[in-house]
C-alpha atoms as one frame of an Amber mdcrd trajectory, in Angstrom:
protein
 142.405 112.467  46.516 139.393 111.119  48.402 137.360 114.087  47.194 138.303
 113.303  43.650 137.117 109.683  44.033 133.882 110.838  45.657 133.361 113.390
  42.902 133.992 110.813  40.154 131.762 108.261  41.924 129.010 110.892  42.190
 129.347 111.703  38.492 129.198 108.021  37.579 126.086 107.608  39.741 124.454
 110.643  38.101 125.329 109.306  34.646 123.851 105.902  35.504 120.654 107.529
  36.830 120.397 109.699  33.702 120.883 106.669  31.461 118.102 104.866  33.342
 115.858 107.928  32.967 116.630 108.128  29.228 115.879 104.417  28.844 112.534
 104.824  30.632 111.651 107.859  28.501 112.506 105.943  25.330 110.369 103.035
  26.481 107.470 105.424  27.178 107.890 107.084  23.777 107.812 103.676  22.059
 104.726 102.740  24.075 102.994 105.956  22.975 104.032 105.423  19.358 102.772
 101.839  19.148  99.545 102.687  20.969  98.926 105.679  18.703  99.545 103.647
  15.543  97.178 100.953  16.789  94.448 103.513  17.539  94.688 104.980  14.040
  94.611 101.597  12.320  91.806 100.006  14.361  89.552 103.081  14.420  88.696
 102.338  18.037  87.245 104.781  20.530  89.843 103.975  23.178  92.567 106.421
  24.098  96.286 106.111  24.731  97.262 105.039  28.233 100.889 104.745  29.251
 102.544 103.157  32.257 105.124 105.935  32.703 104.962 108.253  35.700 106.944
 110.934  33.887 104.811 114.082  33.792 106.082 115.137  30.362 105.261 111.765
  28.807 101.838 111.805  30.465 101.299 115.324  29.116 102.301 114.156  25.634
  99.911 111.194  25.855  97.146 113.543  27.030  97.730 115.917  24.095  97.642
 113.003  21.661  94.400 111.809  23.288  92.870 115.266  22.771  93.718 115.036
  19.076  92.387 111.463  18.916  89.076 112.633  20.397  88.870 115.360  17.765
  89.638 112.835  15.029  86.980 110.464  16.374  84.410 113.279  16.465  85.236
 114.251  12.868  85.022 110.616  11.817  81.554 110.255  13.388  80.472 113.532
  11.788  81.690 112.348   8.391  80.023 108.954   8.745  76.741 110.641   9.628
  77.048 112.943   6.583  77.988 109.979   4.423  74.868 108.107   5.519  72.701
 111.172   4.861  74.219 111.527   1.396  73.607 107.874   0.588  69.999 108.169
   1.748  69.480 111.352  -0.282  70.898 109.764  -3.437  68.743 106.676  -2.896
  65.628 108.818  -2.435  66.384 110.991  -5.474  67.069 107.918  -7.576  63.786
 106.366  -6.453  61.859 109.598  -7.085  63.253 109.842 -10.628  62.756 106.210
 -11.548  58.944 106.395 -11.884  58.825 109.380 -14.282  61.743 107.906 -16.221
  59.821 104.671 -16.697  56.836 106.692 -17.922  59.063 108.518 -20.446  60.307
 105.168 -21.758  56.700 104.010 -22.127  55.681 107.131 -24.055  58.762 106.810
 -26.284  57.781 103.229 -27.104  54.261 104.414 -28.005  55.641 107.260 -30.158
  57.907 104.873 -32.065  54.871 102.800 -33.074  53.186 105.807 -34.710  53.703
 107.154 -38.235  56.037 110.137 -38.073  58.420 112.285 -40.062  62.201 111.935
 -40.175  62.554 114.988 -37.917  60.288 113.473 -35.273  62.311 110.231 -35.477
  65.504 112.202 -34.792  63.862 113.933 -31.825  62.703 110.607 -30.445  66.237
 109.194 -30.813  67.672 112.195 -28.971  65.098 111.848 -26.189  65.789 108.098
 -25.918  69.571 108.683 -25.724  69.195 111.381 -23.072  66.806 109.214 -21.103
  69.236 106.300 -21.320  72.046 108.541 -20.017  69.846 109.703 -17.132  69.014
 106.111 -16.265  72.721 105.211 -16.208  73.448 108.154 -13.923  70.756 107.005
 -11.534  72.063 103.462 -11.355  75.310 104.277  -9.603  75.612 102.561  -6.256
  77.817 102.835  -3.213  80.234  99.999  -2.838  81.105 100.625   0.836  84.825
 100.578   0.176  87.087 103.061   1.872  88.882 105.905   0.107  91.719 107.518
   2.066  91.531 111.293   2.195  93.721 113.546   4.298  94.727 110.673   6.511
  91.137 109.841   7.406  89.401 106.703   6.177  86.417 107.747   4.181  83.621
 105.289   3.637  82.065 106.973   0.617  82.782 105.554  -2.778  80.708 104.554
  -5.752  80.685 102.245  -8.682  78.845 102.801 -11.890
C-alpha cells in the first residue's frame, strides 16, 4: 500500500512538473510570437531575444532570427534598387524635358506659318503625341508603401 501511495505521489509530482514545463514553453512561444510580430511591423534591425532557457525555444528563436536577417537584407536591397530606379526615372525625365520643350517651340512656330490641311493634321498629331509624352514624364513617386509578398515596398507613383 505504501508503494502505491509513493507511486501515485511520484506521478502527481511528475504531472505537476510537466504542467510547469508546458506553461513555461507556452510563455516562451507567446514571447517569440509577440516579439516576431513587433519586428515585422516596426521594420527594426533588432532580433528576437527570449528569456527562456529551453534549448528548443532558443533554437526556434535563432531560426526566426536567421529568417529576419534575410528579410532585412532583402529589404535593404529593395530599398537600394528603389532609390536607383527613382534616380534613373528622374534623370530620364530631365533629359527628355529639354528636347520636348524644343519640339513644343517648333510646333508653335509651324502653327504660325501658312500650310495645307494635311500639314495641319500632322502638326495636330505631333502635338497630341508630344502632350502624351509630357504627361508620361510628369509621373512622380509619392513615397507611399505598397504591400507585396508580405514585404513593405516603398515604390509607388501618382500621375
